C-alpha positions as CSV (number, residue, x, y, z in Angstrom):
1,X,-16.8,-6.4,-4.2
2,X,-14.0,-2.9,-3.3
3,X,-15.3,0.3,-4.0
4,X,-14.0,3.2,-4.6
5,X,-13.5,6.2,-6.7
6,X,-11.4,7.0,-9.9
7,X,-8.5,9.5,-10.0
8,X,-9.2,11.0,-5.9
9,X,-6.9,9.2,-3.9
10,X,-4.0,7.8,-5.9
11,X,-2.6,6.1,-2.0
12,X,-6.0,5.3,-0.8
13,X,-6.9,3.1,-3.7
14,X,-3.2,1.3,-3.5
15,X,-3.9,0.5,0.2
16,X,-7.5,-0.9,-0.5
17,X,-4.2,-4.4,-1.5
18,X,-4.4,-4.7,1.3
19,X,-7.4,-6.0,2.4
20,X,-7.2,-8.8,-0.8
21,X,-6.8,-11.7,0.0
22,X,-5.1,-12.3,-3.0
23,X,-2.4,-9.6,-2.2
24,X,-2.2,-12.0,0.7
25,X,-1.4,-14.9,-1.0
26,X,1.4,-13.1,-3.6
27,X,3.3,-11.5,-1.0
28,X,3.9,-14.7,1.1
29,X,5.3,-16.0,-2.6
30,X,7.2,-12.4,-3.2
31,X,8.6,-13.1,0.4
32,X,9.6,-16.9,-0.2
33,X,11.4,-16.0,-3.5
34,X,13.1,-13.3,-1.3
35,X,14.4,-16.0,0.5
36,X,15.5,-18.5,-2.2
37,X,16.8,-15.8,-3.8
38,X,19.1,-14.6,-0.9
39,X,20.0,-18.3,-0.4
40,X,21.3,-18.3,-4.1
41,X,23.2,-15.1,-3.9
42,X,24.8,-16.0,-0.9
43,X,25.5,-19.3,-1.6
44,X,27.0,-18.4,-5.6
45,X,29.4,-15.2,-3.3
46,X,30.5,-18.0,-0.3
47,X,31.2,-20.6,-2.8
48,X,32.4,-18.6,-5.5
49,X,30.9,-19.4,-8.0
50,X,29.8,-16.9,-10.2
51,X,32.7,-17.8,-12.8
52,X,30.8,-21.2,-13.2
53,X,27.4,-19.6,-13.4
54,X,26.7,-17.4,-15.9
55,X,23.1,-17.2,-17.9
56,X,23.1,-14.6,-21.2
57,X,20.2,-12.5,-19.5
58,X,19.1,-11.8,-23.0
59,X,17.3,-15.4,-22.8
60,X,15.8,-14.4,-19.4
61,X,14.2,-11.2,-21.7
62,X,12.9,-13.0,-24.1
63,X,11.1,-15.7,-22.0
64,X,9.7,-12.4,-20.6
65,X,8.0,-11.5,-23.5
66,X,6.7,-14.9,-24.4
67,X,5.4,-15.0,-21.2
68,X,3.6,-11.8,-21.0
69,X,2.4,-12.9,-23.9
70,X,0.7,-15.9,-22.4
71,X,-0.3,-13.7,-18.9
72,X,-2.2,-11.0,-21.0
73,X,-4.1,-13.6,-22.4
74,X,-4.8,-15.0,-19.3
75,X,-6.1,-11.6,-17.6
76,X,-8.1,-10.9,-20.6
77,X,-9.9,-14.2,-20.4
78,X,-10.2,-13.4,-16.7
79,X,-12.1,-9.9,-16.7
80,X,-14.1,-11.4,-20.5
81,X,-16.1,-13.8,-17.7
82,X,-16.3,-10.8,-14.9
83,X,-17.0,-8.2,-17.7
84,X,-20.1,-10.9,-18.8
85,X,-21.2,-11.5,-15.7
86,X,-21.5,-8.4,-14.8
87,X,-23.9,-7.8,-17.5
88,X,-25.5,-10.4,-16.7
89,X,-26.4,-9.3,-13.8
90,X,-27.8,-5.6,-15.2
91,X,-29.9,-7.3,-17.4
92,X,-31.1,-9.7,-14.5
93,X,-31.5,-5.8,-13.3
94,X,-34.3,-4.6,-16.5
95,X,-35.3,-7.8,-17.2
96,X,-36.8,-8.0,-13.2
97,X,-38.3,-4.6,-13.2
98,X,-40.0,-5.5,-16.7
99,X,-41.5,-8.5,-15.4
100,X,-42.9,-6.5,-12.6
101,X,-44.5,-3.9,-14.3
102,X,-46.1,-5.6,-17.1
103,X,-47.6,-7.7,-14.0
104,X,-48.4,-4.9,-12.1
105,X,-50.1,-3.4,-15.9
106,X,-51.5,-7.0,-16.8
107,X,-53.1,-7.9,-13.8
108,X,-56.7,-6.9,-11.7
109,X,-55.4,-4.0,-9.9
110,X,-57.7,-5.5,-6.6
111,X,-55.7,-8.5,-7.2
112,X,-52.9,-8.0,-4.2
113,X,-52.1,-11.6,-4.0
114,X,-50.7,-12.3,-7.2
115,X,-49.1,-9.0,-7.1
116,X,-47.1,-10.3,-3.4
117,X,-47.0,-13.5,-5.4
118,X,-44.7,-12.9,-8.3
119,X,-42.9,-9.5,-5.6
120,X,-42.3,-12.9,-3.7
121,X,-40.9,-14.9,-6.0
122,X,-38.9,-12.7,-8.4
123,X,-37.3,-11.7,-5.0
124,X,-36.6,-15.3,-4.2
125,X,-35.5,-16.0,-7.5
126,X,-32.5,-13.2,-7.2
127,X,-32.4,-14.3,-4.0
128,X,-32.2,-18.0,-4.1
129,X,-29.8,-17.6,-7.9
130,X,-26.7,-15.5,-5.4
131,X,-26.1,-18.8,-3.3
132,X,-27.0,-21.2,-6.1
133,X,-23.6,-19.9,-7.9
134,X,-21.8,-20.2,-5.0
135,X,-21.8,-23.3,-2.6
136,X,-25.8,-23.7,-2.7
137,X,-28.8,-21.5,-2.4
138,X,-29.4,-21.2,1.4
139,X,-32.8,-21.9,1.7
140,X,-32.7,-19.5,5.2
141,X,-32.5,-16.5,2.6
142,X,-34.8,-16.7,0.9
143,X,-38.3,-14.0,2.5
144,X,-41.7,-14.5,3.5
145,X,-41.4,-18.6,2.6
146,X,-44.3,-20.8,4.5
147,X,-43.5,-24.2,6.3
148,X,-44.9,-25.4,3.4
149,X,-42.9,-23.8,0.9
150,X,-39.5,-24.4,2.6
151,X,-40.7,-28.2,3.1
152,X,-40.8,-28.3,-1.4
153,X,-37.6,-26.2,-1.9
154,X,-35.1,-27.9,0.9
155,X,-35.6,-30.9,-1.0
156,X,-34.8,-29.3,-4.6
157,X,-31.1,-29.3,-6.1
158,X,-31.9,-26.7,-8.1
159,X,-34.0,-23.7,-6.3
160,X,-33.9,-21.0,-9.0
161,X,-35.3,-23.3,-11.8
162,X,-37.8,-24.4,-9.2
163,X,-39.1,-20.9,-8.5
164,X,-38.9,-20.0,-12.6
165,X,-41.4,-23.0,-12.8
166,X,-44.3,-20.9,-9.9
167,X,-44.2,-18.3,-11.9
168,X,-44.3,-19.5,-15.0
169,X,-47.0,-22.0,-14.1
170,X,-48.5,-18.5,-12.4
171,X,-48.5,-16.8,-15.6
172,X,-49.7,-19.9,-17.5
173,X,-53.0,-20.2,-14.8
174,X,-53.6,-16.7,-15.1
175,X,-53.1,-17.0,-19.6
176,X,-56.0,-20.6,-19.0
177,X,-58.2,-18.5,-16.4
178,X,-58.7,-15.2,-18.5
179,X,-56.9,-13.2,-16.4
180,X,-54.2,-11.6,-19.5
181,X,-54.3,-12.3,-23.4
182,X,-52.2,-13.4,-25.6
183,X,-50.1,-10.6,-26.4
184,X,-50.0,-10.1,-22.8
185,X,-49.4,-13.9,-22.2
186,X,-46.0,-13.3,-25.5
187,X,-45.0,-10.4,-23.4
188,X,-44.5,-11.7,-20.6
189,X,-43.5,-15.2,-21.3
190,X,-40.5,-13.5,-23.3
191,X,-39.7,-11.4,-19.8
192,X,-39.9,-15.0,-17.8
193,X,-37.6,-17.3,-20.8
194,X,-35.1,-13.9,-20.2
195,X,-35.0,-15.1,-16.5
196,X,-33.8,-18.6,-17.3
197,X,-31.5,-17.4,-20.0
198,X,-29.1,-15.1,-17.6
199,X,-29.8,-18.4,-15.3
200,X,-28.1,-20.4,-17.9
201,X,-25.6,-17.8,-18.9
202,X,-24.2,-17.5,-15.2
203,X,-24.1,-20.8,-14.8
204,X,-21.8,-21.1,-17.9
205,X,-19.7,-18.4,-16.7
206,X,-19.4,-20.8,-13.3
207,X,-18.8,-24.7,-14.7
208,X,-16.7,-23.3,-17.2
209,X,-13.0,-21.9,-15.8
210,X,-9.9,-22.2,-17.9
211,X,-8.6,-24.9,-19.2
212,X,-6.7,-27.0,-16.2
213,X,-3.6,-27.7,-18.8
214,X,-3.4,-24.1,-19.6
215,X,-3.3,-22.9,-16.3
216,X,-0.9,-25.5,-14.8
217,X,1.2,-24.6,-18.3
218,X,1.4,-21.2,-17.1
219,X,2.7,-21.4,-13.2
220,X,5.5,-24.1,-14.3
221,X,6.2,-21.6,-16.5
222,X,6.1,-18.2,-13.8
223,X,8.1,-20.7,-11.6
224,X,10.7,-21.9,-13.3
225,X,11.1,-18.5,-14.3
226,X,11.7,-17.1,-10.6
227,X,13.5,-19.9,-9.2
228,X,16.1,-19.3,-12.7
229,X,16.0,-15.5,-12.4
230,X,18.6,-14.8,-8.9
231,X,21.3,-16.9,-11.2
232,X,20.5,-14.9,-14.0
233,X,21.1,-11.3,-12.3
234,X,23.9,-12.2,-9.9
235,X,26.9,-11.3,-12.4
236,X,25.5,-8.8,-13.1
237,X,23.4,-6.8,-9.8
238,X,25.6,-8.6,-7.0
239,X,23.1,-8.3,-3.9
240,X,21.0,-6.3,-5.8
241,X,19.9,-9.3,-7.6
242,X,17.7,-9.9,-3.9
243,X,14.8,-7.4,-4.1
244,X,15.5,-7.3,-8.1
245,X,14.3,-11.2,-8.3
246,X,11.0,-10.4,-5.8
247,X,9.6,-7.2,-7.7
248,X,9.7,-9.0,-10.7
249,X,8.2,-12.4,-9.1
250,X,5.9,-9.6,-8.0
251,X,4.2,-8.1,-11.2
252,X,4.1,-12.2,-13.0
253,X,2.9,-13.6,-10.0
254,X,0.4,-10.7,-8.7
255,X,-0.9,-10.9,-13.2
256,X,-1.7,-14.4,-12.6
257,X,-3.3,-14.9,-9.0
258,X,-5.7,-11.1,-10.0
259,X,-6.8,-13.5,-13.5
260,X,-7.7,-16.0,-11.0
261,X,-9.7,-13.9,-8.5
262,X,-11.8,-12.6,-10.8
263,X,-12.3,-15.6,-13.4
264,X,-14.7,-17.3,-10.8
265,X,-16.8,-13.8,-10.8
266,X,-19.5,-15.0,-8.5
267,X,-17.9,-16.2,-5.1
268,X,-16.8,-13.1,-2.4
269,X,-13.3,-12.6,-2.5
270,X,-12.9,-8.9,-3.0
271,X,-13.0,-8.1,-6.9
272,X,-15.8,-10.5,-7.1
273,X,-19.2,-8.7,-8.3
274,X,-22.1,-7.4,-5.5
275,X,-24.6,-9.9,-6.6
276,X,-26.3,-10.3,-2.7
277,X,-26.3,-6.5,-2.8
278,X,-27.7,-6.3,-6.3
279,X,-30.4,-8.6,-5.1
280,X,-31.7,-7.2,-2.9
281,X,-31.4,-4.0,-4.9
282,X,-33.8,-5.7,-7.1
283,X,-36.0,-7.0,-4.6
284,X,-36.2,-2.9,-3.3
285,X,-37.3,-1.9,-6.8
286,X,-39.8,-4.8,-7.4
287,X,-42.2,-4.5,-4.4
288,X,-41.9,-0.8,-5.2
289,X,-43.4,-1.7,-8.2
290,X,-45.9,-4.6,-7.3
291,X,-47.0,-3.4,-3.3
292,X,-46.4,0.3,-3.9
293,X,-43.4,-0.7,-0.6
294,X,-39.3,-1.2,-0.1
295,X,-39.6,-4.1,1.0
296,X,-36.8,-2.9,2.9
297,X,-38.8,-5.1,6.0
298,X,-36.6,-8.0,5.8
299,X,-33.9,-6.0,6.8
300,X,-30.7,-6.0,4.2
301,X,-27.0,-5.9,5.5
302,X,-24.3,-5.3,2.8
303,X,-22.1,-8.4,1.7
304,X,-18.4,-8.7,3.3
305,X,-16.2,-9.9,0.8
306,X,-13.6,-11.5,1.8
307,X,-11.8,-14.5,1.0
308,X,-12.5,-17.8,3.6
309,X,-9.5,-19.3,4.8
C-alpha cells in the first residue's frame, strides 16, 4: 500500500502513480488508442472521407453520461469491498488485543507455557490469514513452529481454521481443568469466535468478485466507446482528435482498472491493504501483553506491494 500524507505535496503524490502496475496497464492502453486514433485520422484525411463519416457528438455525450453512471457504481462497489476489508482487519487488531488481555488476566500468572502458547497461536493465526487470502498459507511465514507443528500444518488445507481450533481446544481444556471459571470462559469464548467471524468475512470478500457479466459488459462498453470516439471528433477537432481521444480514454479506462485493483484488497498491488504489516503489528502487541517483550526477535520485514508480472 502506498503511504502518503494528504495536502502536502501535489506533485509528489502524483509521482506515486508511476509505481502502480495498474497505471502501467492504463498507459499502455492509452498509447494503443492513440495509435488507433492516429491511423483513423490519417485515413479519413488521406482518402477525404470526412463528408461520409459524420457522427453526432451529442450522441457520445449521452453515451458518456450512461457510461459514467456504470463507472460510479463500479467504483463504489470496489471501494466498499476495500473499506470492508480494512474494517475487518481493524477489528482483528482490536479483538486479538482483547483476547491477549483476557488470557493474561484469567490464567495463573506463573503459567508461562500457556501465555507463550496463546501469543504464538494468536500471532500465527494472523500471519496465516495474510497468505490464506492470497495464494495459500506459507508455513515458513509462521513463528516458533516445532517439527510436529510443521508436519501438521502442511497437511491442512485451511491453516487459519486449524490454528483457531487449537486456540479453542486450549481454552476448553482450561475450563474443564478449572483454570478459568464459567464467566471467564464465556467472555473469552466470544473473543475467540470473533476471529472466525473476521476470517469468514474476509473470505467472503476474497471469493465474491463483481459479477462477471457486469464486468464484461462494462469492458465492452468502454472499448466500443473508445473505438468510435475518433470518428465523432474528427469533423470538429481534426488532428486534435488524437490527444483528445487519448485523454478521454485515459479517464474512462482509468476508473475501471483502478476499481479492479482495489476490488480484491488482500493482494500485493500498490493500493491493496497492508495486511502483512498489520499482522506483524498484532504479533508485536500480543507478545508485549503476554510475555512482556516485543516479539520482534525474528525480525520484521515490511511487505513490498507490487504487481507480480
